[in-house]
N, C-alpha and C positions, 0 to 999 in steps of 0.2 A: 625153397623159395618161401618167403613170407610176404604177406600183404599188410600194409598199414594204411588205414583209412582215417583221415582227419575230417571230422564233421563239425562245422561251426553252426550252432543253433543261435539265431538272433530273434529277439522279440521286443516287447515294450513292457514297461512297468514291472520288471522282475519276472516276466513270463518264462524266460529260459531257466532261471534258477528254480522256479516252481515246477517246471517240467522235470528237471533232474531230481528234485525232492520226491516227486510222485513215482519216478522210475525206481528209486530205492524203496519207497514205501510199498509198492506193489510186488517187489521182489524180482522185477524184470532184470535189474543189473546182475544180481546173483545168478539168475537162470542163464543169461548170456555168457557170463564168465565160466559157467559149468558146461557149456556146449563143447562137444568134441571139436578140436581145432582152434578154439579161442585161446589166444596168448596174452591178450591185454584188452581191458575195457575200462577206461578211466576218464573221468571228467575233470576239466580244469577251467578256472575262471580268469580270463585275461584282466590284468590290472587296468589297462587303458580303455576297456570297453565293458562297462557293468551290465550291459544288456545282451552279452554274448557268452555262451558256454562252448568250450571245445571238448569234443569227445575224441579220444585216441582209441581206435578199435583195431586190434591186430589179430590176423588169422594165419594159421599154418600154411594154407594154400587157397587157391581160388575155389576149389570144391567145398571146402569148409565154409567159406563165405557164402557161396551159392546155397548151401544147405541151410545156413542161418536165415537167409532171405526168404526161405520157404516155410519158416516156422510161424506158429500162431502168435508168437511174440512180436513179429513184425507188424501184425495187425494192431496189437495193443500199442506199440510205439507210434504208429501212424495216427491212431485215435488221439493219443496224447499230444502229438504235434498239432492236430486240429484244435484240440481243447485250449491249448496255449498258442495261439496262432504264431508259429515260428517259421522263419525262412531258414534255408539251409544252404551252406556252401561246402562242397566236398572236394577233398584232395586225396589222391590215391598214389601210394608209393609201393613199388615192388622191389624186394631185396632178393637178389640172385645169390645163391650160395655156391 
């Protein structure tokens, strides 16, 4: 079983893109990608909405995702969401094998 989480971050005045830039600059993206059970962690920019960024986050199983949510990185990510006041919309997909 794999889990795919789509997170849409939306802000104003380029805040979502600034958020992603800082995620890379702080090394958070690489750290998440190197976590056990992470299969994908990629950002995309929708052509029709310049104030939104889509994160596609894929995990081996629920346990790997739960472990990720317990990391210090989650605190860093939450701080950045506050710094660049972003709203979030989340979609979760479960792939049965």
